[in-house]
C-alpha positions, -999 to +999 in steps of 0.1 A: -790-543-388-758-561-380-759-599-381-732-622-369-720-657-378-698-677-354-673-700-370-666-735-358-637-725-336-654-696-317-661-703-280-698-709-280-700-692-246-693-658-263-723-663-286-745-673-256-733-643-235-739-619-263-774-631-271-783-634-234-777-596-231-796-588-263-819-617-271-831-601-304-795-600-318-791-622-349-760-643-341-760-676-358-740-705-344-716-726-365-736-757-357-768-740-370-750-730-402-732-764-405-698-749-408-678-776-391-652-791-415-654-762-440-623-743-452-618-707-442-627-697-478-659-716-477-668-701-443-661-666-456-682-673-486-711-686-465-710-656-441-709-632-470-737-648-489-758-646-457-746-610-452-733-618-417-701-606-401-679-637-393-668-639-357-637-661-351-608-668-328-586-678-358-560-651-359-534-673-376-550-682-410-582-662-412-565-628-419-546-642-449-576-661-462-597-629-457-573-610-478-574-636-506-612-637-504-617-599-507-595-599-538-621-620-555-654-613-538-672-590-514-670-599-477-696-589-451-666-585-427-647-604-400-642-599-363-613-617-347-617-623-309-584-633-291-589-664-270-574-645-241-601-618-242-626-623-213-660-635-225-678-605-210-655-581-228-660-600-261-698-598-257-696-561-248-675-553-279-698-573-302-728-556-288-711-522-293-704-532-330-741-542-334-755-510-319-730-484-333-723-496-368-743-507-399-735-535-423-722-512-450-694-502-427-682-538-426-678-546-463-644-560-468-633-550-433-615-570-406-612-560-370-594-575-340-610-571-306-608-555-281-621-523-296 
C-alpha cells in the first residue's frame, strides 16, 4: 500500500483534500513527522526510512538532492507538485498514484505532477 509523507513546504490543503476523499489513505503531515527545519537530505532519509513517498512543492532543490540521495541510499520515491496545480487536481493525481501503483514501483523514482 502506498504511503505518503508531506514535506514542510507542501500546501497542507493538498493533504487535507486528499485524505478527505479517501480517509483511509496513509498521508502523514510534516508537522506530525516533525520535519520543519530539516535539510532536504534529512527529509528524504526520514521518508525513505518510513517507506513513504515524499510529496513536495520544492522543484528547485529537491530534484538535485534526490539524485544525490539515491546515489548513496534507497529512496521510497518523490512526487513534486507544482504550486500552480489546482488543489483538486493534485489530490486526484495523488489518489491515482495510491490506487494504481505499489511501493516497489516508486523505489528511487521521482515524478512531477500533473500525471
